[in-house]
N, C-alpha and C positions, 0 to 999 in steps of 0.2 A: 539586487540580484531581480533578474526579470524573469515572470513565469510566465513561457503557455502550455497550452495545455490542448487535450481534444479529447472524446469517451464516443463511443455509439452501442447502443444496445446490441444484443448477439442473437435477441429472439422476438420477435412480435409479439406473440404469448407469455413475455412476462414482462414487468419495469424494469429498466438499466437499475442493476444491482451493485454497481459501483459507484464512486464517489469521486470528487474532484476539488479542493477550494485554494487558494490563497489569499496570503493577505502580506504586507509589507516583511518583509523578513520571512516569510514562511508557508509552508505548503504539505496539505493531505492527501493523501491518495488513499484512498480505502476501497475491498473487495468482497463485498455483502457475500457470502455460501451461499449458491445459490441450491438447495435441495428439490431434489423431484416435486412437479406440482402434485397437490395435492398432500401434501405432508403435511400432520399437524404441527404447527410450530410452537403453541402452546402462546401464543402471542396474536393481539390483537390489530399488529402493528405491520408487522414484517418484515422483511430481510432488507428492502428498501431502506426504508424507516428508519430502522435499525445503523444503517452506514449513513447513513445521511445525522444522525442523530449523534453520530460517535462522532464523526467527523469533525462537527460542526464543534460543539463543546470542547474536542482533542487540538483545536487551530485556534480555541479561545485562548484556553493556558497555553499554548506555544508563546501565543503575543501581549498577553496580560503578565506572563510569568506565576499563576498562581500555581500552589504547589498541587502535591496528591496526595496519595495512600506512601507512607513513609515507605523503600525495598530495605529488605533486610539480609537476601541471599546477594553472593559475589555474581561479576555481571557470567550473563552468557554468549560467547562471539568471538570473535576471531581476534587476536592480541594485536592487531594494525590497530592505532587509535582509541580501541577501549578504554573505557572505564578503568579508574581503580574503585571498590567497596563504596557506599555509599554517597560514588562521583556521579553518578548517572542519571541525571535530573529527567530528563524527555520519560522513563521511564514512570517517574510520579508522575508526569504529565499526564501520561496514558491511562495509572491507574485511578485516579479519577474521576477521568475523565467514563472509566468507564465506568464509574462507580454511579456518575451522574446519571448517567445513563439507565444506569438498574432502580436507581428511587422512583427515575421516571415512571415506569410502567409494573412498577412491580406490582400494586395494587391491583391493575388490571389482567396482568397477565403471567402465566405458570413459571417460572424464569430456574426454576429444579430442572425442566425438562432437557433432555441431550440435545435434543432439536431447537430450539431458542436459539433469536437467531442470535449468529455471528461473522467476522467479518477479518480482513485481512488486515494492517493497520502497513502505511509507509507514512511516513515523513521528514524534512528536512528546518533546519534552520539558519539562519545565520545570528551569530553571535560575537560582536564585533567584528574579528579577525578570524573571529572559528567556524563552522559548519558543525553543525550538530546533526545527527539523524539516530534511524530509529526504525528498525524492517520488525512486523512480526506476520508468521506462516508465509508461505506462499508467493507472495508478489513479489518483485526484484528491486534492487536501486543499483544503482550505475556509478558510476564515479570517474569521474574522464579530470585527466587533468598529465603532467606532460611523462608521467611514466604511464601510457598508458591508460586502460578501461580496467575500472576494479569492479564486478560483479559478488551483489550479496542477496541473496536468499532465502528468506526466513527460514524455520522449521513447521515442525508438525501442531504448533496454539494458537488458537485464532481467538481475537479478541472476545464477549460475549456477554456474560452475567457477572463473572470471577473476576474481581482487579488483581488479582494475583499474579493473574496468567500474565500482565502485561514484566516480571520476571524473567520472560523466557525471549524478552524480543533482542534481539541484537543492537546494541546501539553504537555511538562511537561519534568521536570527534578529528577533526582535520582542521588543518590550516586553512586559510581559504584561499592566499598564494599558491597549492598544492591541487585545487580545483578549479577548472574550466568549466565545466557543466555537470552538474548530478538529473538523472532522467531516475522517473519513477514510474513504474509499468506494472499490470497487473496480469497476471497470465494468458489473459483471453491477449495480450497484446508482445505475449515476448512468444508465440508459437512460430516465429518465424527460425528463432534461433534454439531454443529448448526442445521442440517437440518436433518440427516442420525440418533444422538440419541446413536451412537455405540461404542463412549467415550466420553471424558472429556476434559476438556482442558488442565488437566495435564495430560492422555492419550496420547494426539497430541504432546503436549509437551515433553513426557518420547520416544515417539515414536523417532523424528525427536532427540532427543539428543543420542539416544542411537543407531540408524539405517543409521539416513542421511537425509535430506531432500526426495528425492528418493523415501525411503521406504514410507513416509505419502500419497505421491501422487500414488504408484502403490496401497497402502490400497483403497484411493479414486477411481480406477479408478476400482478396483474388486470389491467394494459395485458397484457400479453404475451397472455394464454389468449385478449384480444379477434385476437389475430394467430396464431395455432396453427401458420401453414403459411411464417410470414416473409415476408409478400408485403407488405404494407402499410410494414414498417420491413425492411428485408432486412439479416439478420446471420447468422453462422456458427452461429448457437446459439440454438434458440427462446428457453429458458432459463437463464442462466448463473449459478453461484459470484455470490452474494452476498454483500458484509457490508460492516456501515455499525458503524463506532467515532463515538462525540459525549463530547468533553472537551471536559466546563465549567469556563470559572475562573471564574466569579463566581456564585453559587446562594446 
């Protein structure tokens, strides 16, 4: 698996709260939930720190095979490639990583506060001749194979301080021979397709494959600059942090 990625800060007023990292056979992308400036998070570290800390711990667990909090609920998500109950290993990895981060700052921060730092999570790893994936919250995974592009976007649950939220992740496993590329995108990078309507998921994948992750972010910024007051495309932020990771399985 070859991984290329790009990330871009959305505003000079706050740090980039996205996080991306890769290791042999695995990649993670997180989007820290950026609350309005001045919001009391009850945390001395901040959202960028949370996304970075959770991402590094999750990547480590994907690579070294450490387990996590056992899951008891049935799988959540689409039937294609989904695991049977008790067979969602990435859920345990994510739950364990969330628990690790919570333990690391519980003594200094109020993790019971509703505004405690949180993040979306995307993960993919190669396991022999299989590809495992996980999607939590509103970031997007694109799987591109012989049948075209399949889009997977998560639901309303975010990783924060409760490991049990990992049960709400969409997970699955697909044969490596059926996937040419995987694209992990935060919602700041999917705007041309899901907010602006300038292309579709196939078009997003084609841009990244042919021109690289930086090209998709550049096109997103170009479109945003044509609507600086967010009138044509209503949105909470004129520019958002944007991250794209491209996993090529055949090259």
